[in-house]
N, C-alpha and C positions, 0 to 999 in steps of 0.2 A: 392707443394702448401704450404701456410702458416698453422700454427696451429691456429685455430680461438679462442682458449682460451689464449694461451701464447702470441699472437701478440696483445692482448687487455688488457693492465694493469688496465683499469677501472674495469674489472670483478673482479680481485683480491682485488682491493680496496673495492668493495661492499661486497665480501665474508668475509673480515677481519674486518667488523663493530663490535664495542664492544658488541652489544647485542648478537652476535652469540654465545658467550661462555654460556650464560644462556639458549639459544635455544638448544644447543647441549646437555647440562647436563639434560635438561627436557626430550629431545627425547631419550636420552640413558639410562635414569633411573640409574644414578650412574655407567654406564658401565657395567651392569650385564650380557649383551649379550656376553661379552668377555669369559665368562666361557663356553658358548655353541657353539660359532661359531668362527672358527679361523680367520675370516676376520673382526670380530667386533672390533671396537676401545677400548682401555683400558684407554684412557684419552682424554682431549680435544684436545691437540696437535696431537694425533694419529688420532682423527676424522677428523680435519682439513686437515691433510696430506692425509687421504683417499679421502676427497672431491676433494682436488687439483689434485691428481693422476687420478681420475675418469673423472674430467673435462678436464684434459690434453688429455685423450683418446677420449672424445667427440669432443674436438677441433681438434684433428688429423683426426679423421674420417670425420668430417665436411669439413675440408679443403682439404683432399686428395681425398674423395670419393663423399660425397654429393654434394659439390659445383661443382666438376667436372662433375657430372651427371646431374646438374640441367637443362642445356639447352636441353639435350637429353630427359629428363623427360617431359619437357614442349612441345617438338615437337611430341614425341611418344604418351604419355598419356596412360590411361588404356582403356581396351575395354570390352564390355559386349556382351556375347554370351550364349544363352540357360540358361538364368536366373542367370549367374555367371559372376563375374568380374575378369579379369586378368590384373594384374599391368603391367606397362611398364617395360621392362627388366632392366633399370637402377634403378628403384624403388625396384625391387626384390634384386638387389645387395646392395642397401642401407640397406634394412631390414635385409638381411643376415648378413652384417657386424655388424650391431647394435646388433643383437641377439648373435652372437659369442662373442662380446665384453661384454655381460652381462649388456646391457643398457636398459633393459626393466624392468619395475616394480621398478624403482630406489627408489621411495618413500615408498614402501610397506615393512612391517616388515620382518625380516630375517626368521622368522618361516615359511613364505609362499614362501621364495626364493628370497625376494627383498633385497635391499641394506640399507633399513631404513633411507634414506637420509631426512633431513628436506626439507620443501618446497623450501627454498631459493636456495640451490645448484641445486635442481631439475629445478626450474624455469630458473636458470642460463644456465643449459643444453639446455633448450628450446630456450632461447635467442640465444645461439650459433648455434643451428641446424637451426633456422629460418633465420639467417644471410646467411647460406649456401643455403637453399631452403625452402621457406615458405610452399610450398605445402607437402614437406615430413615432416615437423613438424605437418601437420594435421593428418598423419598416426602415426608417433612415439609418438606424444604428447597425443594421445588419450588413452594411458596407464593410465593417470590420472583418467579415468572413473573408474578404480579399486578402488579409494578412496571411492566412493559411496558404492560399495560392502563392503568394509572394515568397513565403518561407520554404515551401516544399515542392512546389511544381517546377517544370522545366521552363526554360526561357520562352519557347513558343507559346506555351499555355499562358505564361505571365503576360506576354504581350497581347495575346487575344482576349483574355478574360478580364485582366485588371483594367485595361484601357476602356472596356465597356462599362465596368463599374464606375469608373472615373466620369464617364459621359452620362451616368444617371441610371443605369440598368440595376435592377434589385437582386438581392441574394437571399438564400436560405441555407440552413444546415440541417440535413435530413438524417437524424440520428435515431430518435425514439420509434419504437414499434409497439404494437398492442401487447406483445408479451415481453417487451424489453424497455422498461421505463428508465430507472436509474441504472439498472443492471445492464449496461451496454454490451457486455461481452456476450449476452444472449441474442444479440442481433442476428437475424436469419435471412434478411433480404439477399437474394443470391446474385452473385456477380459471375458471369461466364465468359471466359476469353474467347475471342473469334479468331479464325485463321488469319485475318488481316491485322490482328493486333489490338483491334478495338474490343469493347466489352459490352455486354448486354445485362441489363438489371431486371430482375423480376421479384415482386413481393409487395408488401404493404408498409407504409410509414405512417405514424399517427402522432398528433400534437405538433405538427410541424408549423412553426411560426412563419408567416408569409409564404405558405407552401407552394403558391403558384408563381413564384419568383422567375426571374429570367435565367439565373444561373444557380445551380444547387450544388452543395457539397454533400455527398452521400456516403455514409458508412455501410458497407456491404461485405457479405461473406465470400471471399474469393477463393478459399482453400476448401476443396471438397473434404468431407469427412471430419472437420473440426467443429468444436462446439464452444471454444473459448475466444479470448480476445486476440490470440495469435493467428487466427484464421480470417481476420478482418482487414480490409483495405479501404482507402479513401478514393472516391471517384468524383469527377466533375461531370455533371449533367447539364447540358444546354437545352433550354425549353424549346428552341427553334428546331431541334431534332425530333421532337414529338416522343410518344410513348409513355407519358406520365399524365394521369387524370386526377383531378380533385374529386374524391367520392363525396365529401361533405365538408362543410365549415362547422367547427364546434360551436354550440351555443354557450358562451362563457359568462361568468359573473362580471368580469371586467375587461379592460384593454380590448374593448369591442371593436375598435377601428383596425386592429391587427388580425387578419384572418388566420386562425389556427386550423390546419387542414389535416385530413386523412387523405393520403395519396396512394394510388395504385400504379405500380410500375409494371408495364407489360412489354417486355423485350425492349426496353429503353436503351438506346445507344449511350455510352458514356466513355470517358477517358480516365485511366489511371492517374491519380495525383501522387507524385513521389514513388515510393517502392511498396511492393506488396508486403502484406502482413504487419505493417506499421500503422494501419488506420487507427486503431484504438490505442495501441501502446505508446505512440508518439504523437500523431497528428491530431487526434481528438483532445488529447490532453492539453496541447497547445492552444486548440481552438476554443475549448472550454474555459482555460484561464482568461482568455480575451473576453469571452462572453460574460464570465463572472465579473469582471471588472466593469463591463458595460452595464450589467444589472445593478452593481453597486452605484454607478453613476445615476441610473435610472431611479434608485431608491433614494438618492440624496435629492434628486430633482423632485420627486414626490413629497419628500419631507419638507423641501422649501415650499412647494405649493400649499401643502397642509398648514404649515405655521403661518404663512401670509394670510390664508383665508380666516384661521382662527383669530389672528391678531386684529384683522380689520373688523371682524364681527364683534369681537370683545370690546373694541373701542366704540363702536356704533350702538350696540344693544344696551338699553337702560332698563334697570330693574330697581325698584325701591328707591327711585330718585336719583340714581347715579349709574354710570357706565359699569358694565360687569367687570371690566378689567381692573377696577379699583377693589374688587373683592379678593383677599388672599387666596381662597380656593382657586380662583381663575388665574391671577397673575403667577402664582406658583406653577400651574400647568404650563402656562406660556413660557415661562423662563426654562422649564425642564425641556419642553419642546425645542426651544432654540438651542439649548446646550446639546441635546442629542443630534440636532441637525449640524451643528458646528463641529462637533466631535466626529461624526461620521464623515463629514466633508474633508476635515483635516486628514483623517486616515486614508480616505480615497485618493487625495493627491499625493500624500507621502508614498502610497503604494504605486501610483502611476509614475512617480519619479524613479522609484526603484526599477519599475518595468522599462521605462525609457533608458536607463543606464545599461542594463544588461542587454537589451535588444540592439542598442547602438553597437556595442562591442560585438555581439553576434554577427551583425551586418558587416562590420569592418573586417571580421574574421574570414569572410567570404572573398575579400579582396586581397588581404595579406595576413601574415602571421601576427598574432598579438604579441607584444612584449610580455615578459614575466610579470611586470606591475599591472599591465592591462588585463591579463588573465586573472590575476588576484583580485582586482577591483571587480571584473565582471562576475566572478564567483560570489563575491561579497554581496552584490546587489541582486543577483539572481536568487540567492538563498532567502534574502528578506522579501523579495517580491513573491516568491513561492509561499512564504509564511503569511504574508499580509493579505493576499488575494482571497483566501477563504475566510479571513477574519473580517475584512471589510464587506464582503458579500454577505456573510452571515449576519454580523451585528448590524450592518448598514440596513439590510432589508427588514430586520426585526424592529429597528427604530423607525423605519418608514410606516410600518404597520401601526406601531404605537402612536406616532404622531398623527396618522390618519384617524385612528380611533379617538384620540383626544380632540382633534379638530371637530369631529361630530359632536363630541360631549359638550364642548364650549358652545356650540350652536344649539344644543338642547333639541327639542322637538322639530325645530326647523331643519336641523341637520339630517333628519331622517327622510326629508322631502326632496324630491328631485329639482326643486326650485334653486337649490344651492349647489355649488360646484364640489363641496366637500363630500357629498354623497358619491359622486363619480370617483373622486380621488380615493375614497375609502375602498371601493371596489377594485379600483386599479392597483392599489398598493398590495392587496392580498397575495397576488401571484409571485411577487418579488422574492418571497421567502420559500418559494417552491421551485420555480423553474431554473434551469441550468444548474441543478443541484440543490436540494432542500437544505435548510439551516442544519439539519441533522448530518447530512453528508458533508457540509462545510466543516462541522466539528470533527468528523472522521479525518478529513484532510489536515485540519489544524492541530490535532492532538499530538502528532509526532513532533511538531515544533515546540510543544510544551515538554515532551519528555527528552528530546535531544538539546534543550536549552537555547534554541534559536530565539524564542521571545525574550527569555532572560538576557541574552546577549544584546538584543535590540534595545531593551529597557536600559541596560548599563551604558549604551552610547548616549542615550538621552540624559542620563545622570551626569554625564561628563560635559554636556553642552552648556554653553553660557546662557544664563537666564537673568531677567531683570531682578533687582534687589527685592522688589515687592513680592516675588513669587518664591522666595527661598524658603519661607515657613511651609508653603504647600510642598515644596520639593522634599523638605525634611520628612514629612509625613508620607509622601510617596516612596521614599527610601524604606521606611518601616513597612509600608504595604507590600513592597517588593520582597522584603525578607520574609514576610508572612506567606506570600505567594510561593516562593522558593521552598520554604518548610512545608507547605501544604502538598506541593508537587512530590516532594521527597517522601512524604508519608504515604502517598497513593502508590508511587512507583515501588517503594520498599515492600509492599505486600506481594509483588510478583504475581498479581492476580488479574489476568487480563479482562475478565468480565467486570471486575470492580473498577479497573482503569476506565473501561468504556462507559461504565455507568456515571463516573465522575467527570468524564471528559468535557461535557458542556460547561460545567462549573469552572473547571481549570482554564478553559479557553476564554470564558467570559472574564475571569479574573485578570488574565493577561491583557485582553482587549481594554478593559477598564483602566488599567495602569498605563498602557501605551497611549490611549487617546487623551488621558489626563496630562501626560507629558507633552503631547503634540499641541494641546490647547494652551498650555503654559508658555510654550516656545512661540506659539502664534501671538499670544498676548504680549510677550516681550518684544515682538517686532511691531505690534500693532494693538494699541490700547482698546480698540473697539471689541476685542475678544475677552476683555477683563471679566465681564459679568459671566459669560459661558464658561470660562476657565474656573471660576469659583463654584458655579452651580454644578458643572459636571463633576469637579473634584469631590464635592459632598456627596453626589450620587455614587461615584466610583468608590469612595471610601466605604459607604454603607454596603454596597454589593460585594466588595472584596471580603469584608468582615463576615458578612452573612454566609457566603460561600465557605470560607475557611472554617466557620463555626459548625456548618453542617457536616463537613468532611471530618472534622476532628472528633465528632461524636458518633460517626457512622462506621460500622464494621462491615467487612465483606459479606458476612453471614446475612446482614440485613437486606442485601440486594434481593434475596428470595421473597421477601415481603411485597416487592413490587411486580413480581412475575404474574402474568395472568394465566389462569387455567386453560 
């Protein structure tokens, strides 16, 4: 099989972005770890070589093992018996290979046994794994939950739990309940403090990915008499302590290798993570931002798999005496699929770099006071990370679904059969626009960055960036599109009608996303001519979408919202 890292030069393009040097230098603290750990880099080039070598291993395992096992995992799936989950045999093999290769706890500090990777190469690994099997990414990628322990737990908890994750133990985040889906402030699983300072948890959690994991982060109600988010705290539950049983595994449409569980907590012993009352207000928000970036990576990996399956089939399948890739109806679909893939990947790694920058400064702030310039830069990147995370999760997951749909369409009737991987890819893609916050909730998170001008400010930074001469005509049109976007935002905001704003939010967010991703592809193409075609194809798509949304809003009045309300 192929190496899923080395066969995709786009990944190395994004890994070599100019901002990576500063990210690595901040992450490595002038490479002082090299004095304590023989595998720590001693300069920037050594660090990049380390990322490249590890990603090569991820790519090899993904191509040789995870992708090969994907169909078997989908057919066999996990089983639940006597309150415990047993993974499918191919899933066990995948985990074993990843553990032996040291691919757990990648982003955790070396003092806990991790590789101390920045977010960007870790997210790249998630992208690669997701291309091989999106359901396995749901198990392997939950190592990212350790970031919450690192950020908010005490040192003793960090040492005990993060070190276990780095050795290969699995994690889950137990948030959702039968009566609290996206509305997490309604969580009612009860946490009761004991005389010895420990806690006991009682209640039910539902739709928990990898719910029989070794270590759980649990959102629970710690404050008696409360009914909102201010009464919730975060807890760490260790499976070794017992008290939690799996009632059942959900029978899902896709990602079947990943057990989605209903859990029953019966006087389960747990430890408070961080401070009381901040479970939802602070800790889950941080946890969800990381999870949403992970789903964006999963979406890009699925888009990659869908595009490659469609491309290979279109080259091989012959109709009317020639390969179907030679028909305009098909090669247009493929070019748009590739453009959506490249656009969502560009936004994914732009977002991951923003996250890397502000997280590096947050970490440094635990050791010393930041300088005024550092605080300013941290705030700058934090704002853009906060704005781009819902954008890439929302649009990226929608593009994954569209590419999976088009992949089946290109396969025709064969795509509807289980003989081809595209059928599984299509089922796996569907969840990406639902879990960790639906696309509609991503719009809710993103719209404030429309109204406060964050997206417009980001677009202005791209306007000022140097681009190749060949793309200046596209840039001129993007400047006009930006003016139309700003004018359209002003029209909606000027009504001072919150319902009208909510109704138009999706269109405004998509307009911003279309412009941002167009700029990112032009910048990519300016550094690497292999992105030229996608830059032009995506620009054409974005120009049409921005014009369509602007035209709809220009002709639509707040009173017309009533026409859409259901009785």
